[in-house]
C-alpha positions as CSV (number, residue, x, y, z in Angstrom):
1,X,-0.2,-63.1,3.3
2,X,2.9,-65.2,2.5
3,X,6.4,-63.8,3.0
4,X,7.8,-62.2,-0.1
5,X,11.3,-63.5,-0.8
6,X,11.7,-61.9,-4.2
7,X,13.2,-65.0,-5.8
8,X,11.7,-66.2,-9.1
9,X,12.2,-69.7,-10.4
10,X,11.7,-71.0,-13.9
11,X,8.5,-72.4,-12.8
12,X,6.9,-69.1,-12.1
13,X,8.4,-67.6,-15.2
14,X,7.0,-70.3,-17.4
15,X,3.4,-70.1,-16.0
16,X,2.8,-66.4,-15.9
17,X,5.4,-64.5,-18.0
18,X,6.0,-66.5,-21.2
19,X,3.7,-64.6,-23.5
20,X,4.3,-66.1,-26.9
21,X,2.5,-69.4,-27.6
22,X,2.8,-71.4,-30.8
23,X,0.0,-73.4,-32.2
24,X,0.4,-77.1,-32.8
25,X,1.9,-77.9,-36.2
26,X,2.1,-81.1,-38.2
27,X,5.2,-83.1,-37.6
28,X,6.3,-82.8,-41.2
29,X,6.8,-79.0,-40.7
30,X,10.2,-77.9,-39.6
31,X,11.6,-74.5,-38.6
32,X,14.1,-73.0,-41.0
33,X,17.7,-73.2,-39.8
34,X,20.9,-71.4,-40.7
35,X,24.4,-71.0,-39.3
36,X,26.6,-68.0,-38.8
37,X,30.1,-69.4,-38.3
38,X,33.6,-68.5,-39.4
39,X,37.0,-70.0,-39.1
40,X,37.4,-68.6,-35.6
41,X,35.6,-66.3,-33.1
42,X,36.8,-63.2,-34.9
43,X,35.6,-64.4,-38.3
44,X,32.3,-65.5,-36.7
45,X,31.8,-62.0,-35.3
46,X,32.2,-60.5,-38.8
47,X,29.7,-63.1,-40.1
48,X,27.2,-62.0,-37.5
49,X,27.8,-58.4,-38.3
50,X,27.3,-59.0,-42.0
51,X,24.1,-60.8,-41.3
52,X,22.6,-58.0,-39.2
53,X,24.0,-54.8,-40.5
54,X,24.4,-53.3,-44.0
55,X,25.9,-50.2,-42.6
56,X,26.4,-48.8,-39.1
57,X,27.8,-45.5,-37.8
58,X,29.1,-47.3,-34.7
59,X,31.0,-50.4,-34.0
60,X,31.5,-51.9,-30.5
61,X,34.9,-53.5,-30.1
62,X,35.6,-56.1,-27.4
63,X,38.3,-58.6,-26.6
64,X,37.8,-62.1,-28.0
65,X,40.4,-63.5,-25.5
66,X,38.7,-62.7,-22.2
67,X,35.0,-62.4,-21.4
68,X,35.1,-60.1,-18.4
69,X,35.0,-56.6,-19.7
70,X,32.8,-57.5,-22.7
71,X,29.9,-58.8,-20.7
72,X,28.3,-55.4,-20.4
73,X,28.7,-54.6,-24.2
74,X,25.3,-55.7,-25.5
75,X,23.3,-52.7,-24.2
76,X,25.9,-50.4,-25.6
77,X,25.6,-52.1,-29.0
78,X,21.8,-51.8,-28.9
79,X,21.9,-48.1,-27.9
80,X,23.9,-47.3,-31.0
81,X,22.4,-50.0,-33.3
82,X,25.9,-51.5,-33.7
83,X,27.4,-54.9,-34.1
84,X,29.9,-56.3,-31.6
85,X,33.2,-57.1,-33.3
86,X,35.8,-59.2,-31.5
87,X,39.5,-58.6,-31.6
88,X,42.7,-60.1,-30.3
89,X,44.0,-58.0,-27.4
90,X,47.2,-56.9,-29.0
91,X,46.5,-55.9,-32.6
92,X,43.6,-55.3,-35.0
93,X,43.4,-57.8,-37.8
94,X,42.9,-56.9,-41.4
95,X,39.6,-58.8,-41.3
96,X,38.2,-56.5,-38.6
97,X,39.5,-53.4,-40.3
98,X,37.7,-54.6,-43.5
99,X,34.5,-55.1,-41.7
100,X,34.6,-51.6,-40.1
101,X,35.2,-50.2,-43.6
102,X,32.3,-52.3,-45.1
103,X,30.0,-50.9,-42.4
104,X,31.1,-47.3,-43.2
105,X,31.5,-46.8,-39.5
106,X,32.8,-43.5,-38.2
107,X,32.7,-44.3,-34.4
108,X,34.2,-47.2,-32.5
109,X,33.5,-47.8,-28.8
110,X,36.1,-50.0,-27.1
111,X,34.8,-51.9,-24.1
112,X,37.5,-52.6,-21.5
113,X,40.9,-51.4,-20.4
114,X,44.1,-51.6,-22.3
115,X,44.8,-55.1,-21.0
116,X,41.6,-56.2,-22.8
117,X,42.0,-54.1,-25.9
118,X,45.5,-52.6,-26.2
119,X,46.5,-48.9,-26.7
120,X,48.0,-50.1,-30.0
121,X,44.6,-51.0,-31.3
122,X,43.2,-47.7,-30.2
123,X,46.0,-46.0,-32.2
124,X,45.2,-48.2,-35.3
125,X,41.6,-47.1,-35.2
126,X,42.4,-43.5,-34.8
127,X,44.7,-43.9,-37.8
128,X,41.7,-45.0,-39.8
129,X,40.1,-41.5,-39.1
130,X,37.6,-43.1,-36.7
131,X,36.3,-41.4,-33.6
132,X,37.3,-43.7,-30.8
133,X,35.9,-43.9,-27.3
134,X,37.1,-46.3,-24.6
135,X,34.9,-47.4,-21.7
136,X,37.2,-49.2,-19.4
137,X,38.1,-49.3,-15.8
138,X,40.8,-50.9,-13.6
139,X,38.8,-54.2,-13.6
140,X,35.7,-55.8,-15.0
141,X,33.5,-54.4,-12.2
142,X,34.6,-50.8,-12.7
143,X,34.2,-51.2,-16.5
144,X,30.6,-52.3,-16.0
145,X,29.9,-49.3,-13.8
146,X,31.6,-46.9,-16.2
147,X,29.5,-48.2,-19.1
148,X,26.4,-47.8,-17.0
149,X,27.1,-44.3,-15.8
150,X,28.1,-43.0,-19.2
151,X,25.3,-44.6,-21.3
152,X,22.6,-45.8,-19.0
153,X,22.7,-43.5,-16.0
154,X,18.9,-43.0,-15.8
155,X,17.9,-46.7,-16.1
156,X,14.9,-47.6,-14.1
157,X,15.8,-51.3,-14.1
158,X,19.3,-52.8,-13.8
159,X,20.8,-56.3,-14.1
160,X,23.4,-57.6,-11.7
161,X,25.3,-60.7,-12.8
162,X,28.4,-62.5,-11.7
163,X,31.7,-61.2,-13.0
164,X,33.4,-64.5,-12.2
165,X,31.6,-66.5,-15.0
166,X,30.2,-65.5,-18.3
167,X,27.1,-67.6,-18.9
168,X,24.5,-65.8,-16.8
169,X,25.5,-62.4,-18.1
170,X,25.3,-63.6,-21.7
171,X,21.9,-65.1,-21.2
172,X,20.5,-61.9,-20.0
173,X,22.5,-59.7,-22.4
174,X,19.9,-59.5,-25.3
175,X,17.1,-58.7,-22.9
176,X,19.1,-56.1,-21.0
177,X,19.9,-54.5,-24.4
178,X,16.3,-54.5,-25.5
179,X,15.1,-53.0,-22.3
180,X,18.0,-50.5,-21.9
181,X,19.2,-52.0,-18.7
182,X,22.9,-51.9,-17.7
183,X,24.6,-55.1,-16.8
184,X,26.6,-54.6,-13.6
185,X,29.0,-57.2,-12.5
186,X,29.6,-58.4,-8.9
187,X,31.6,-60.9,-7.0
188,X,29.7,-63.6,-5.2
189,X,29.9,-62.2,-1.7
190,X,30.4,-58.5,-2.0
191,X,29.3,-55.7,-4.4
192,X,32.5,-54.0,-5.6
193,X,32.8,-50.4,-4.6
194,X,32.6,-49.0,-8.2
195,X,29.3,-50.8,-8.8
196,X,28.0,-49.9,-5.3
197,X,28.8,-46.2,-6.1
198,X,26.8,-46.4,-9.4
199,X,23.8,-47.9,-7.6
200,X,23.9,-45.4,-4.8
201,X,24.1,-42.5,-7.3
202,X,21.0,-43.8,-9.2
203,X,19.0,-45.4,-6.4
204,X,16.2,-42.9,-6.8
205,X,15.7,-44.1,-10.4
206,X,16.0,-47.8,-9.9
207,X,12.7,-49.6,-9.6
208,X,13.9,-53.1,-10.0
209,X,17.2,-55.1,-9.9
210,X,17.3,-58.4,-11.7
211,X,19.8,-60.7,-10.0
212,X,20.9,-63.4,-12.5
213,X,21.9,-66.8,-11.3
214,X,21.7,-68.8,-8.1
215,X,23.3,-68.3,-4.7
216,X,26.4,-70.1,-6.0
217,X,27.0,-67.2,-8.3
218,X,25.6,-64.3,-6.2
219,X,24.9,-64.8,-2.5
220,X,21.6,-63.9,-0.8
221,X,23.5,-61.2,1.2
222,X,24.5,-59.5,-2.0
223,X,21.0,-59.9,-3.5
224,X,19.3,-58.4,-0.4
225,X,21.6,-55.4,-0.5
226,X,20.4,-54.4,-3.9
227,X,17.4,-52.1,-4.5
228,X,14.1,-54.1,-5.1
229,X,15.9,-57.2,-6.1
230,X,14.4,-60.2,-7.9
231,X,16.4,-63.3,-8.5
232,X,16.1,-65.3,-11.8
233,X,17.9,-68.6,-11.7
234,X,17.8,-72.3,-12.4
235,X,19.7,-75.4,-11.2
236,X,22.5,-74.6,-13.7
237,X,23.4,-72.1,-16.5
238,X,21.1,-73.8,-19.0
239,X,18.1,-73.7,-16.7
240,X,18.8,-70.1,-15.8
241,X,18.9,-69.3,-19.5
242,X,15.5,-70.8,-20.0
243,X,14.2,-69.0,-17.0
244,X,15.3,-65.7,-18.5
245,X,13.7,-66.4,-21.8
246,X,10.4,-67.3,-20.1
247,X,10.4,-64.4,-17.7
248,X,11.0,-61.8,-20.5
249,X,9.0,-63.6,-23.2
250,X,6.7,-60.6,-23.5
251,X,9.7,-58.5,-24.5
252,X,11.0,-61.0,-27.0
253,X,10.0,-62.0,-30.5
254,X,10.6,-65.6,-31.4
255,X,10.9,-65.1,-35.1
256,X,14.6,-65.9,-34.6
257,X,16.4,-67.9,-31.9
258,X,20.1,-67.9,-31.7
259,X,21.8,-71.1,-30.5
260,X,25.2,-70.8,-28.9
261,X,27.7,-72.9,-27.0
262,X,27.4,-72.1,-23.3
263,X,30.3,-74.0,-21.7
264,X,33.5,-75.8,-22.5
265,X,36.9,-76.8,-21.2
266,X,38.8,-73.8,-22.3
267,X,36.8,-71.1,-20.6
268,X,36.7,-69.0,-23.8
269,X,33.5,-70.4,-25.3
270,X,31.8,-67.1,-24.5
271,X,32.9,-65.5,-27.7
272,X,30.2,-66.5,-30.2
273,X,27.4,-65.8,-27.7
274,X,28.9,-62.3,-27.2
275,X,28.7,-61.5,-30.9
276,X,25.2,-63.1,-31.1
277,X,23.9,-60.9,-28.2
278,X,24.0,-57.8,-30.3
279,X,22.2,-59.4,-33.3
280,X,19.6,-61.0,-31.0
281,X,18.9,-57.7,-29.4
282,X,18.6,-56.0,-32.8
283,X,15.9,-58.6,-33.7
284,X,14.3,-58.6,-30.2
285,X,15.3,-62.2,-29.9
286,X,17.0,-64.4,-27.3
287,X,20.1,-66.6,-27.2
288,X,19.8,-70.2,-26.1
289,X,22.8,-71.8,-24.4
290,X,23.6,-75.4,-25.3
291,X,26.4,-77.9,-25.0
292,X,26.4,-80.9,-27.2
293,X,22.6,-81.4,-26.6
294,X,19.6,-79.5,-25.3
295,X,18.0,-80.0,-21.9
296,X,14.4,-81.1,-21.3
297,X,13.7,-77.5,-20.2
298,X,15.1,-76.2,-23.5
299,X,13.0,-78.7,-25.4
300,X,9.8,-77.8,-23.5
301,X,10.4,-74.1,-24.0
302,X,11.0,-74.6,-27.7
303,X,7.8,-76.6,-28.2
304,X,5.7,-73.9,-26.5
305,X,7.3,-70.7,-27.8
306,X,9.1,-71.3,-31.1
307,X,7.0,-71.3,-34.3
308,X,7.4,-73.4,-37.4
309,X,8.0,-70.1,-39.2
310,X,10.9,-69.1,-36.9
311,X,14.5,-69.1,-38.0
312,X,16.8,-71.1,-35.8
313,X,20.3,-69.8,-36.1
314,X,23.5,-71.6,-34.9
315,X,26.2,-69.1,-34.1
316,X,29.6,-70.7,-34.5
317,X,30.9,-73.7,-36.2
318,X,29.7,-77.3,-35.8
319,X,32.3,-77.8,-33.0
320,X,30.4,-75.2,-31.0
321,X,26.9,-76.0,-32.0
322,X,26.6,-79.5,-33.6
323,X,24.2,-80.2,-36.4
324,X,22.6,-82.8,-34.1
325,X,21.5,-80.0,-31.8
326,X,20.0,-78.0,-34.6
327,X,18.1,-81.1,-35.8
328,X,16.8,-81.8,-32.3
329,X,15.5,-78.2,-32.0
330,X,13.8,-78.5,-35.4
331,X,12.1,-81.6,-34.3
332,X,10.9,-80.0,-31.1
333,X,9.5,-77.1,-33.1
334,X,7.8,-79.5,-35.4
335,X,6.1,-81.4,-32.6
336,X,5.0,-78.1,-31.2
337,X,2.6,-78.4,-28.2
338,X,1.2,-81.7,-29.3
339,X,2.5,-83.2,-26.1
340,X,0.2,-81.0,-24.1
341,X,-2.8,-83.2,-25.2
342,X,-1.0,-86.5,-24.3
343,X,-1.4,-88.6,-21.2
344,X,1.8,-87.0,-19.9
345,X,0.2,-83.6,-20.1
346,X,-2.8,-84.9,-18.2
347,X,-0.5,-86.2,-15.5
348,X,1.2,-82.8,-15.4
349,X,-2.2,-81.0,-14.9
350,X,-3.0,-83.4,-12.0
351,X,0.4,-82.7,-10.5
352,X,-0.1,-78.9,-10.9
353,X,-3.4,-79.1,-9.1
354,X,-1.9,-81.1,-6.3
355,X,0.8,-78.5,-5.9
356,X,-1.7,-75.7,-5.9
357,X,-3.7,-77.3,-3.2
358,X,-0.8,-77.2,-0.8
359,X,-0.4,-73.4,-1.0
360,X,-1.4,-71.6,2.3
361,X,-1.7,-68.0,3.3
362,X,-3.1,-66.5,0.1
363,X,-5.5,-63.6,0.2
364,X,-9.0,-64.0,-1.1
365,X,-8.4,-62.9,-4.7
366,X,-5.3,-65.2,-5.0
367,X,-7.2,-68.1,-3.4
368,X,-10.1,-67.6,-5.8
369,X,-7.7,-68.1,-8.7
370,X,-6.3,-71.3,-7.2
371,X,-9.7,-72.7,-6.4
372,X,-10.9,-72.0,-10.0
373,X,-7.9,-73.7,-11.6
374,X,-8.1,-76.7,-9.3
375,X,-11.8,-77.0,-9.8
376,X,-11.4,-77.1,-13.6
377,X,-8.5,-79.6,-13.5
378,X,-10.3,-81.9,-11.0
379,X,-13.5,-81.9,-13.2
380,X,-11.7,-82.7,-16.5
381,X,-8.5,-84.4,-15.6
382,X,-9.9,-87.8,-16.8
383,X,-11.0,-86.4,-20.1
384,X,-7.9,-86.1,-22.4
385,X,-10.0,-84.6,-25.2
386,X,-11.5,-81.8,-23.1
387,X,-11.1,-78.3,-24.6
388,X,-10.1,-76.1,-21.7
389,X,-10.4,-73.0,-23.9
390,X,-14.2,-73.4,-24.0
391,X,-14.6,-73.4,-20.2
392,X,-15.9,-70.1,-18.8
393,X,-14.1,-70.7,-15.6
394,X,-10.7,-70.7,-17.5
395,X,-11.6,-67.2,-18.9
396,X,-12.5,-66.2,-15.4
397,X,-9.0,-67.2,-14.2
398,X,-7.4,-64.8,-16.7
399,X,-9.6,-62.0,-15.6
400,X,-9.0,-62.6,-11.9
401,X,-5.2,-62.7,-12.4
402,X,-5.2,-59.5,-14.5
403,X,-7.0,-57.8,-11.7
404,X,-4.4,-58.6,-9.1
405,X,-2.2,-55.8,-7.9
406,X,1.5,-55.9,-8.8
407,X,2.4,-56.8,-5.2
408,X,-0.3,-59.6,-5.1
409,X,1.0,-61.0,-8.4
410,X,4.5,-61.0,-6.9
411,X,3.5,-62.8,-3.7
412,X,1.3,-65.2,-5.7
413,X,4.1,-66.2,-8.0
414,X,6.4,-66.7,-5.1
415,X,3.8,-69.0,-3.4
416,X,3.5,-71.1,-6.5
417,X,7.3,-71.4,-6.8
418,X,7.4,-72.6,-3.2
419,X,4.8,-75.2,-3.9
420,X,7.3,-77.4,-5.6
421,X,5.5,-77.6,-8.9
422,X,7.6,-79.1,-11.7
423,X,8.6,-77.1,-14.8
424,X,6.7,-79.4,-17.2
425,X,3.6,-79.1,-15.0
426,X,3.9,-75.4,-15.0
427,X,4.3,-75.2,-18.8
428,X,1.2,-77.5,-19.3
429,X,-0.8,-75.4,-16.9
430,X,0.2,-72.3,-18.9
431,X,-0.9,-74.0,-22.1
432,X,-4.3,-75.0,-20.9
433,X,-5.1,-71.8,-19.0
434,X,-3.4,-69.2,-21.2
435,X,-1.9,-67.3,-18.2
């Protein structure tokens, strides 16, 4: 049996865990697209709120000037079916007051300490006859632990993400919200005491910890100290984002996909994604991080998972998500999985088979799956028109994989990840074999 290292790459996620597959569509068919953007981040947060909520008893209020405390807000919003509204730290704008009134909200949950959202704002809200609760600690780490302990104390799965950057936490935010998982923040090399205390108090309940991001964000020492930890990462924030969407595809619907800016020179480009996370969670959807263009991994994921009937939503103005990005995504949706029948797809299948052949140390059930897959690919790799769905050996692969124990699936996926198979080969393999 191979060594279990509990680290998952986008390769494994793409093969085995992306459950939604689109059918090929004619190139003339495009996904619908729309934009939720205002004059600034605060206006955009109200536009997102107006799109998703006619009324809401609760509003989650977070700072639009600093990302740290607000990273754990999406699960709170989902729990109370509430939008996330952004505010300047010092005073509540008339625009946000108007949106709270439109929603007919009676409760406001402030995320963060008074440095993030001032006491003056809390007093303004109380003066509007609103019930106000504040979940905030002395720093971002304690805030995440307080939110978890007050609202998600019995969670069976938890998320741990870097508190020193916003991208990874925002990528996982809609999924964490959908699954009722708290987002706990950590530094790279040490789990803060407040977070450590929450985990220790709830260790008996925690069956899995998702560590988001690579070792540059969260070290292996930190990851190995967490209960039953599994790392989801990529070579950068955009690949990590795709890995998250692929891993949790069975928890997501792709009727909507929210496109946000994931990086920029000012360090405050988190804001639109934060607002979008609550709406994405409400619709069981994901956010896709972009920056001026989309990566090949993004493109491959869209072609496989996003349908022509899906609504592709840009969150923020054109400076944040250019029209050219939306056009590229529409074209990728239009082309669908046509590429999987091309010569490049045939090359990917051959590459996948070669990678599978290098795997050593599998048990008999795992090896049987590998042998079946390699056998089919070897037999038909020269026939571009071969219909893999008609091969009984392909159906057998599905049955064999389903019969594996949870531990065997984990070690099998780890073995495939360590084989060095490319992302495109993995996606093509998934397409042909339906795993």
